[in-house]
Backbone as a chain_set.jsonl record, in Angstrom:
{"seq": "XXXXXXXXXXXXXXXXXXXXXXXXXXXXXXXXXXXXXXXXXXXXXXXXXXXXXXXXXXXXXXXXXXXXXXXXXXXXXXXXXXXXXXXXXXXXXXXXXXXXXXXXXXXXXXXXXXXXXXXXXXXXXXXXXXXXXXXXXXXXXXXXXXXXXXXXXXXXXXX", "coords": {"N": [[-60.838, -43.745, 12.57], [-60.777, -41.465, 15.131], [-59.734, -38.105, 15.377], [-58.272, -35.233, 16.919], [-58.381, -31.684, 16.963], [-56.542, -29.089, 18.243], [-56.627, -25.762, 19.379], [-54.578, -22.93, 19.872], [-54.691, -20.247, 22.05], [-54.557, -17.12, 23.721], [-55.965, -16.067, 26.717], [-56.828, -12.994, 27.779], [-57.297, -11.279, 30.651], [-58.441, -8.683, 31.103], [-58.726, -5.264, 29.933], [-56.716, -3.807, 31.306], [-54.551, -5.479, 31.289], [-53.387, -5.3, 28.858], [-50.791, -4.173, 26.6], [-49.489, -0.877, 25.759], [-49.85, -0.339, 22.947], [-51.705, -2.3, 22.285], [-53.84, -1.476, 23.883], [-54.427, 0.926, 22.603], [-55.283, -0.067, 20.113], [-57.559, -1.51, 20.95], [-59.117, 0.653, 21.939], [-59.455, 2.174, 19.573], [-60.858, 0.342, 17.952], [-63.184, 0.091, 19.468], [-64.107, 2.71, 19.355], [-64.593, 3.148, 16.552], [-66.53, 1.275, 16.18], [-68.776, 2.445, 17.206], [-69.807, 3.994, 15.146], [-70.622, 2.258, 13.223], [-72.454, 1.023, 10.405], [-75.29, -0.399, 10.823], [-78.185, -0.897, 10.458], [-80.026, -2.968, 10.231], [-79.386, -5.393, 11.591], [-78.509, -4.344, 13.952], [-76.202, -4.997, 15.194], [-73.127, -4.108, 16.0], [-69.797, -3.695, 14.866], [-66.359, -3.125, 15.328], [-63.113, -2.602, 13.976], [-59.58, -2.592, 14.233], [-56.473, -2.186, 12.751], [-53.034, -2.751, 13.011], [-50.29, -1.562, 11.316], [-47.02, -2.42, 10.007], [-45.504, -0.109, 9.908], [-46.421, 1.365, 11.976], [-48.77, 2.781, 11.645], [-52.312, 2.971, 12.19], [-55.208, 1.498, 11.051], [-58.695, 1.765, 10.697], [-62.011, 0.309, 10.705], [-65.518, -0.41, 10.19], [-68.461, -2.518, 10.434], [-70.625, -2.688, 7.582], [-73.77, -2.62, 6.634], [-76.43, -3.701, 4.377], [-79.567, -3.444, 2.739], [-79.945, -5.471, 0.916], [-78.908, -8.185, 1.964], [-76.526, -9.908, 1.344], [-74.858, -8.003, 0.313], [-73.653, -6.438, 2.219], [-70.837, -5.817, 4.451], [-68.466, -7.171, 6.674], [-66.73, -5.775, 9.545], [-64.036, -6.556, 9.776], [-63.293, -7.369, 7.159], [-63.91, -5.02, 5.75], [-61.941, -3.346, 6.797], [-59.494, -4.726, 6.351], [-59.499, -5.024, 3.558], [-59.511, -2.346, 2.726], [-57.043, -1.625, 3.746], [-55.343, -3.32, 2.243], [-55.827, -2.284, -0.32], [-54.908, 0.337, -0.149], [-52.43, 0.319, 1.11], [-50.592, -1.617, -0.05], [-48.028, -2.761, 0.125], [-47.266, -2.751, 2.742], [-46.887, -4.509, 5.697], [-49.291, -6.198, 7.733], [-49.548, -6.257, 11.163], [-51.095, -6.637, 13.526], [-54.512, -7.369, 14.288], [-57.455, -6.17, 15.57], [-60.591, -6.754, 16.974], [-63.921, -5.867, 17.912], [-67.18, -6.647, 18.798], [-70.748, -6.38, 19.207], [-74.261, -6.305, 20.155], [-75.757, -3.14, 19.467], [-76.826, -1.66, 21.703], [-75.832, -2.991, 23.859], [-74.135, -3.419, 26.974], [-72.416, -5.149, 27.97], [-70.629, -8.054, 26.924], [-69.445, -10.988, 25.144], [-66.221, -12.127, 23.962], [-66.109, -11.771, 20.485], [-65.353, -13.67, 17.758], [-63.796, -13.399, 14.452], [-65.926, -13.979, 11.596], [-66.431, -16.805, 9.349], [-65.966, -16.024, 6.617], [-64.444, -13.732, 7.009], [-62.252, -14.82, 8.344], [-61.141, -16.359, 6.276], [-60.438, -14.303, 4.517], [-58.536, -12.874, 6.034], [-56.629, -14.868, 6.229], [-55.736, -14.945, 3.576], [-54.308, -12.547, 3.42], [-52.295, -13.026, 5.296], [-50.94, -15.063, 3.918], [-50.183, -13.644, 1.627], [-48.39, -11.712, 2.66], [-46.573, -13.343, 3.809], [-46.296, -13.716, 6.543], [-47.38, -14.053, 9.886], [-50.419, -12.736, 11.339], [-51.308, -11.24, 14.265], [-54.273, -11.899, 15.977], [-56.823, -10.354, 17.728], [-59.709, -10.604, 19.649], [-62.361, -9.105, 21.293], [-64.416, -8.551, 24.235], [-66.993, -6.21, 25.18], [-66.511, -5.506, 27.786], [-63.839, -5.866, 28.097], [-62.591, -8.397, 28.235], [-60.371, -10.411, 26.499], [-59.399, -12.38, 23.713], [-56.57, -13.804, 22.215], [-54.823, -14.735, 19.319], [-51.967, -16.079, 17.653], [-52.039, -16.273, 14.969], [-54.322, -16.358, 12.203], [-54.673, -18.922, 11.411], [-54.97, -20.445, 13.665], [-57.643, -20.17, 14.241], [-58.73, -21.196, 12.009], [-58.233, -24.022, 11.285], [-58.276, -26.058, 9.237], [-57.251, -24.853, 6.711], [-57.824, -23.263, 3.555], [-55.887, -22.434, 0.897], [-53.827, -20.81, -1.62], [-52.088, -22.863, -2.231], [-53.543, -25.128, -2.815], [-54.504, -24.778, -5.315]], "CA": [[-60.071, -43.259, 13.684], [-61.059, -40.08, 15.505], [-58.602, -37.231, 15.656], [-58.665, -33.965, 17.52], [-57.635, -30.473, 16.63], [-56.468, -28.155, 19.355], [-56.192, -24.423, 18.994], [-53.875, -22.189, 20.911], [-55.047, -18.847, 22.178], [-54.287, -16.542, 25.033], [-57.088, -15.335, 27.312], [-56.356, -11.821, 28.502], [-58.379, -11.038, 31.605], [-59.131, -7.421, 30.842], [-58.034, -4.154, 29.279], [-55.532, -3.377, 32.059], [-53.459, -6.41, 31.018], [-52.864, -5.036, 27.516], [-49.725, -3.178, 26.524], [-49.976, 0.417, 25.274], [-50.339, -0.411, 21.56], [-52.924, -3.108, 22.315], [-54.887, -0.603, 24.429], [-54.789, 1.852, 21.534], [-56.082, -0.816, 19.139], [-58.857, -1.741, 21.601], [-59.841, 1.934, 21.967], [-59.81, 2.542, 18.197], [-61.909, -0.576, 17.509], [-64.387, 0.456, 20.206], [-64.552, 4.012, 18.846], [-65.143, 3.015, 15.197], [-67.727, 0.443, 16.336], [-69.894, 3.342, 17.507], [-70.369, 4.574, 13.928], [-70.917, 1.192, 12.263], [-73.748, 1.125, 9.742], [-75.944, -1.685, 11.08], [-79.592, -0.616, 10.738], [-80.863, -4.168, 10.132], [-79.067, -6.331, 12.683], [-78.163, -3.565, 15.145], [-75.006, -5.622, 15.755], [-72.055, -3.244, 15.511], [-68.458, -4.267, 14.99], [-65.254, -2.245, 14.987], [-61.848, -3.298, 13.741], [-58.386, -1.749, 14.123], [-55.312, -2.922, 12.236], [-51.721, -2.121, 13.181], [-49.348, -1.837, 10.23], [-45.627, -2.49, 10.452], [-44.95, 1.239, 10.014], [-47.006, 2.0, 13.144], [-50.086, 3.348, 11.35], [-53.486, 2.192, 12.591], [-56.323, 1.631, 10.127], [-59.919, 1.291, 11.345], [-63.196, 0.113, 9.88], [-66.678, -0.966, 10.885], [-69.343, -3.266, 9.538], [-71.466, -1.876, 6.71], [-74.879, -3.463, 6.188], [-77.169, -3.303, 3.196], [-80.87, -4.11, 2.71], [-79.676, -6.713, 0.192], [-77.952, -8.707, 2.951], [-75.174, -10.332, 0.921], [-74.063, -6.86, -0.147], [-72.968, -5.8, 3.339], [-69.478, -6.297, 4.683], [-68.014, -7.186, 8.067], [-65.705, -4.789, 9.901], [-62.696, -7.081, 9.517], [-63.027, -7.3, 5.72], [-63.885, -3.608, 5.373], [-60.664, -2.782, 7.215], [-58.351, -5.384, 5.71], [-59.522, -4.715, 2.13], [-59.064, -0.962, 2.605], [-55.595, -1.643, 3.982], [-54.707, -3.929, 1.069], [-55.965, -1.4, -1.477], [-54.202, 1.604, 0.04], [-51.082, 0.091, 1.633], [-50.355, -2.998, -0.49], [-46.681, -3.26, 0.432], [-46.994, -2.634, 4.18], [-47.391, -5.692, 6.398], [-50.237, -6.084, 8.849], [-48.981, -6.911, 12.338], [-52.132, -7.009, 14.488], [-55.885, -7.038, 13.941], [-58.224, -6.137, 16.814], [-62.009, -6.645, 16.642], [-64.901, -5.84, 19.003], [-68.535, -6.615, 18.273], [-71.848, -6.659, 20.134], [-75.449, -5.512, 19.846], [-75.506, -1.705, 19.66], [-77.187, -1.16, 23.037], [-75.25, -3.844, 24.905], [-73.105, -2.839, 27.841], [-71.525, -6.264, 28.257], [-70.646, -9.031, 25.831], [-68.367, -11.977, 25.154], [-65.373, -11.9, 22.798], [-66.7, -12.234, 19.228], [-64.294, -13.91, 16.776], [-64.152, -13.15, 13.05], [-66.736, -15.0, 10.939], [-65.683, -17.649, 8.416], [-65.508, -15.256, 5.456], [-63.36, -12.848, 7.464], [-61.092, -15.68, 8.606], [-60.539, -16.687, 4.988], [-59.821, -13.087, 3.98], [-57.324, -12.616, 6.82], [-55.677, -15.901, 5.802], [-55.171, -14.523, 2.291], [-53.312, -11.507, 3.677], [-51.141, -13.694, 5.926], [-50.211, -15.745, 2.844], [-49.597, -12.602, 0.759], [-47.245, -11.061, 3.293], [-45.686, -14.404, 4.317], [-46.08, -13.437, 7.957], [-48.602, -14.165, 10.683], [-51.074, -11.544, 11.863], [-51.922, -11.503, 15.569], [-55.704, -11.596, 15.981], [-57.405, -10.106, 19.046], [-61.139, -10.321, 19.648], [-62.623, -8.646, 22.66], [-65.753, -8.217, 24.716], [-67.13, -4.795, 25.544], [-65.973, -5.316, 29.136], [-62.389, -5.941, 28.089], [-62.016, -9.735, 28.138], [-59.799, -10.489, 25.161], [-58.714, -13.587, 23.281], [-55.513, -13.465, 21.257], [-54.152, -15.834, 18.632], [-50.779, -15.605, 16.933], [-52.308, -16.362, 13.538], [-55.688, -16.758, 11.876], [-54.689, -20.39, 11.245], [-55.462, -21.023, 14.919], [-59.095, -20.151, 14.164], [-59.1, -21.801, 10.731], [-57.221, -25.081, 11.224], [-58.254, -26.677, 7.9], [-57.228, -23.676, 5.851], [-57.747, -23.392, 2.095], [-55.111, -21.325, 0.35], [-53.384, -20.962, -3.01], [-51.326, -24.116, -2.417], [-54.461, -26.146, -3.308], [-54.906, -24.455, -6.711]], "C": [[-60.4, -41.786, 13.92], [-59.759, -39.34, 15.789], [-59.136, -35.944, 16.25], [-57.794, -32.84, 17.003], [-57.683, -29.59, 17.864], [-56.056, -26.798, 18.807], [-55.51, -23.775, 20.181], [-54.352, -20.746, 20.884], [-54.724, -18.41, 23.598], [-55.54, -15.811, 25.496], [-56.504, -14.206, 28.159], [-57.521, -11.349, 29.365], [-59.156, -9.755, 31.347], [-58.175, -6.397, 30.244], [-56.733, -3.784, 29.985], [-54.327, -4.286, 31.821], [-52.879, -6.26, 29.603], [-51.683, -4.085, 27.597], [-50.28, -1.913, 25.869], [-50.537, 0.346, 23.85], [-51.62, -1.234, 21.496], [-54.094, -2.3, 22.878], [-55.356, 0.391, 23.364], [-55.66, 1.159, 20.493], [-57.48, -1.104, 19.688], [-59.699, -0.467, 21.528], [-60.314, 2.34, 20.571], [-60.923, 1.649, 17.658], [-63.234, -0.229, 18.184], [-64.98, 1.762, 19.646], [-65.216, 3.882, 17.476], [-66.41, 2.161, 15.209], [-68.967, 1.324, 16.543], [-70.533, 3.931, 16.252], [-70.59, 3.523, 12.837], [-72.298, 1.416, 11.658], [-74.417, -0.237, 9.828], [-77.428, -1.501, 11.389], [-80.493, -1.855, 10.756], [-80.62, -5.13, 11.285], [-78.887, -5.608, 14.011], [-76.996, -4.202, 15.907], [-73.82, -4.874, 15.164], [-70.684, -3.829, 15.831], [-67.433, -3.224, 14.564], [-63.978, -3.046, 14.86], [-60.723, -2.263, 13.64], [-57.215, -2.634, 13.724], [-54.06, -2.096, 12.494], [-50.831, -2.55, 12.031], [-47.924, -1.812, 10.755], [-44.977, -1.123, 10.577], [-45.532, 2.018, 11.195], [-48.356, 2.645, 12.906], [-51.182, 2.403, 11.827], [-54.613, 2.534, 11.633], [-57.56, 1.066, 10.818], [-61.036, 1.121, 10.326], [-64.31, -0.497, 10.706], [-67.538, -1.736, 9.894], [-70.283, -2.317, 8.812], [-72.556, -2.772, 6.137], [-75.573, -2.871, 4.969], [-78.497, -4.057, 3.221], [-80.8, -5.413, 1.919], [-78.536, -7.4, 0.947], [-76.601, -9.185, 2.415], [-74.269, -9.176, 0.505], [-73.345, -6.127, 0.979], [-71.58, -6.387, 3.517], [-69.114, -6.154, 6.152], [-66.909, -6.152, 8.294], [-64.302, -5.277, 9.538], [-62.351, -6.982, 8.034], [-63.026, -5.869, 5.223], [-62.491, -3.033, 5.627], [-59.49, -3.409, 6.474], [-58.321, -5.11, 4.207], [-59.086, -3.276, 1.883], [-57.543, -0.895, 2.757], [-54.861, -2.205, 2.766], [-54.732, -3.023, -0.148], [-55.094, -0.153, -1.361], [-52.767, 1.472, 0.532], [-50.613, -1.313, 1.238], [-48.994, -3.577, -0.12], [-46.35, -3.232, 1.925], [-47.663, -3.8, 4.909], [-48.329, -5.324, 7.535], [-49.66, -6.877, 10.014], [-50.053, -7.452, 13.281], [-53.489, -6.582, 13.948], [-56.72, -7.202, 15.206], [-59.683, -5.916, 16.462], [-62.877, -6.708, 17.905], [-66.288, -5.75, 18.376], [-69.559, -6.973, 19.333], [-73.09, -5.927, 19.641], [-75.228, -4.052, 20.252], [-75.766, -1.231, 21.09], [-76.599, -1.986, 24.172], [-74.227, -3.072, 25.724], [-72.099, -3.907, 28.251], [-71.636, -7.255, 27.108], [-69.578, -10.087, 26.092], [-67.469, -11.656, 23.969], [-65.987, -12.54, 21.547], [-65.576, -12.424, 18.205], [-64.738, -13.531, 15.364], [-64.987, -14.303, 12.489], [-65.866, -15.789, 9.951], [-65.141, -16.892, 7.216], [-64.36, -14.324, 5.834], [-62.098, -13.654, 7.749], [-60.37, -16.005, 7.301], [-59.836, -15.474, 4.383], [-58.532, -12.739, 4.716], [-56.239, -13.615, 6.435], [-54.984, -15.508, 4.497], [-54.079, -13.474, 2.496], [-52.096, -12.058, 4.417], [-50.289, -14.361, 4.854], [-49.492, -14.729, 1.959], [-48.338, -12.007, 1.379], [-46.241, -12.045, 3.876], [-45.314, -14.176, 5.787], [-47.42, -13.497, 8.687], [-49.111, -12.799, 11.122], [-51.68, -11.936, 13.207], [-53.376, -11.043, 15.507], [-56.167, -11.459, 17.422], [-58.907, -9.946, 18.848], [-61.582, -10.163, 21.086], [-64.107, -8.487, 22.949], [-65.803, -6.718, 25.002], [-66.514, -4.503, 26.905], [-64.46, -5.495, 29.209], [-61.787, -7.321, 28.162], [-61.59, -9.936, 26.689], [-59.197, -11.862, 24.935], [-57.731, -13.179, 22.185], [-54.967, -14.746, 20.646], [-52.969, -15.262, 17.863], [-50.995, -15.578, 15.423], [-53.764, -16.747, 13.328], [-55.776, -18.27, 11.701], [-55.126, -21.102, 12.527], [-56.99, -21.108, 14.908], [-59.625, -20.815, 12.893], [-58.148, -22.964, 10.461], [-57.158, -25.854, 9.896], [-58.335, -25.572, 6.879], [-57.154, -24.054, 4.377], [-57.002, -22.179, 1.582], [-54.646, -21.666, -1.059], [-52.61, -22.252, -3.253], [-52.214, -25.24, -2.955], [-54.81, -25.938, -4.782], [-53.915, -24.991, -7.727]], "O": [[-60.309, -40.966, 13.006], [-58.82, -39.889, 16.366], [-60.312, -35.613, 16.098], [-56.628, -33.031, 16.657], [-58.744, -29.376, 18.45], [-55.24, -26.703, 17.89], [-55.832, -24.047, 21.337], [-54.408, -20.111, 19.831], [-54.635, -19.214, 24.526], [-56.113, -15.021, 24.746], [-55.781, -14.443, 29.127], [-58.603, -11.057, 28.856], [-60.387, -9.749, 31.372], [-56.981, -6.648, 30.08], [-55.743, -3.476, 29.322], [-53.197, -3.9, 32.121], [-51.987, -7.012, 29.21], [-51.574, -3.291, 28.531], [-51.443, -1.895, 25.464], [-51.594, 0.915, 23.578], [-52.529, -0.904, 20.734], [-55.22, -2.427, 22.398], [-56.551, 0.661, 23.246], [-56.657, 1.72, 20.04], [-58.471, -0.959, 18.972], [-60.855, -0.504, 21.107], [-61.445, 2.796, 20.406], [-61.833, 2.132, 16.984], [-64.285, -0.254, 17.544], [-66.194, 1.89, 19.489], [-66.289, 4.444, 17.257], [-67.268, 2.312, 14.339], [-70.065, 0.98, 16.105], [-71.697, 4.33, 16.292], [-70.729, 3.864, 11.662], [-73.199, 1.934, 12.318], [-74.152, -1.122, 9.014], [-77.89, -1.901, 12.458], [-81.617, -1.787, 11.254], [-81.572, -5.625, 11.889], [-79.09, -6.195, 15.074], [-76.825, -3.976, 17.104], [-73.539, -4.988, 13.971], [-70.451, -4.376, 16.909], [-67.617, -2.527, 13.565], [-63.785, -4.046, 15.551], [-60.891, -1.201, 13.042], [-57.003, -3.701, 14.3], [-54.029, -0.894, 12.23], [-50.635, -3.742, 11.792], [-47.653, -1.252, 11.817], [-43.984, -0.987, 11.291], [-45.191, 3.182, 11.402], [-49.031, 3.024, 13.863], [-50.998, 1.186, 11.86], [-54.937, 3.703, 11.427], [-57.491, 0.013, 11.453], [-61.013, 1.704, 9.242], [-64.074, -1.034, 11.788], [-67.369, -1.624, 8.68], [-70.685, -1.285, 9.348], [-72.293, -3.59, 5.255], [-75.346, -1.724, 4.584], [-78.544, -5.199, 3.68], [-81.524, -6.361, 2.226], [-77.362, -7.225, 0.621], [-75.585, -8.863, 3.031], [-73.059, -9.349, 0.36], [-72.503, -5.27, 0.709], [-71.195, -7.331, 2.827], [-69.417, -5.144, 6.788], [-66.245, -5.717, 7.353], [-63.478, -4.504, 9.05], [-61.25, -6.561, 7.68], [-62.222, -5.524, 4.356], [-61.934, -2.326, 4.787], [-58.592, -2.701, 6.019], [-57.242, -4.975, 3.63], [-58.361, -3.012, 0.924], [-56.855, -0.206, 2.004], [-53.872, -1.629, 2.314], [-53.777, -2.99, -0.923], [-54.599, 0.355, -2.367], [-51.973, 2.402, 0.392], [-50.273, -2.114, 2.109], [-48.847, -4.798, -0.063], [-45.262, -3.648, 2.323], [-48.86, -4.04, 4.75], [-48.181, -4.295, 8.195], [-49.321, -8.05, 9.857], [-49.947, -8.574, 13.776], [-53.61, -5.576, 13.249], [-56.693, -8.258, 15.838], [-59.998, -4.983, 15.724], [-62.614, -7.479, 18.828], [-66.544, -4.891, 17.532], [-69.287, -7.76, 20.24], [-72.991, -5.03, 18.804], [-74.585, -3.774, 21.265], [-74.972, -0.458, 21.626], [-76.854, -1.693, 25.34], [-73.545, -2.184, 25.214], [-71.05, -3.595, 28.816], [-72.643, -7.277, 26.4], [-68.904, -10.076, 27.122], [-67.91, -10.972, 23.046], [-66.342, -13.718, 21.561], [-64.919, -11.456, 17.822], [-65.931, -13.362, 15.114], [-64.784, -15.46, 12.857], [-64.696, -15.462, 9.75], [-63.988, -17.087, 6.829], [-63.415, -14.15, 5.064], [-60.994, -13.212, 7.429], [-59.143, -15.936, 7.226], [-58.758, -15.605, 3.803], [-57.545, -12.352, 4.091], [-55.067, -13.255, 6.328], [-53.781, -15.718, 4.341], [-53.047, -13.508, 1.826], [-50.977, -11.6, 4.186], [-49.063, -14.245, 4.869], [-48.335, -14.928, 1.588], [-47.333, -11.821, 0.693], [-45.188, -11.646, 4.375], [-44.181, -14.41, 6.206], [-48.447, -13.052, 8.176], [-48.348, -11.842, 11.258], [-52.482, -12.867, 13.276], [-53.672, -9.942, 15.045], [-55.931, -12.346, 18.243], [-59.33, -9.213, 17.954], [-61.239, -10.954, 21.965], [-64.929, -8.315, 22.049], [-64.77, -6.05, 25.054], [-66.048, -3.392, 27.155], [-63.863, -5.297, 30.268], [-60.561, -7.436, 28.154], [-62.356, -9.663, 25.765], [-58.573, -12.44, 25.825], [-58.024, -12.327, 21.346], [-54.685, -15.716, 21.35], [-52.978, -14.095, 17.472], [-50.237, -14.945, 14.688], [-54.368, -17.392, 14.185], [-56.86, -18.839, 11.833], [-55.599, -22.238, 12.475], [-57.564, -22.021, 15.501], [-60.835, -20.974, 12.729], [-57.35, -22.911, 9.526], [-56.074, -26.263, 9.482], [-59.374, -25.373, 6.249], [-56.51, -25.034, 4.002], [-57.419, -21.04, 1.796], [-55.032, -22.692, -1.618], [-52.496, -22.685, -4.4], [-51.696, -26.214, -3.499], [-55.354, -26.837, -5.423], [-54.104, -24.808, -8.929]]}, "num_chains": 1, "name": "protein.A"}
């Protein structure tokens, strides 16, 4: 018997349809993307996280000649947040990625490893994290939880 999985997400037409905090997260992700270390792929990604106390943490992808040693922007940012603010909940995560010289793009979602890492933090804090992924031109997709992008999730309940 075939079954289907549906995901729920909101398509936000452009930057002007964001609220003030979402615009700030977009701007911060775009800004940090500019200094990503991506000499091999030339694909730069910026991430901004909003904490429950109102602080915003940013990070970018960090590549390495030994490819498995690099790290995506989402994990760079969420791991830094977990290490430095372990008791403060993450409310929103905003990501923008594209080739360095691109002037237009499509919304780029977190990769599988990043999805799994975000899932771990949702489980740890027992609260969903809104995920936004945007194009350079401002088209944005929003989910209420990483579980929307990772429907067959693996978490500690399986251990």
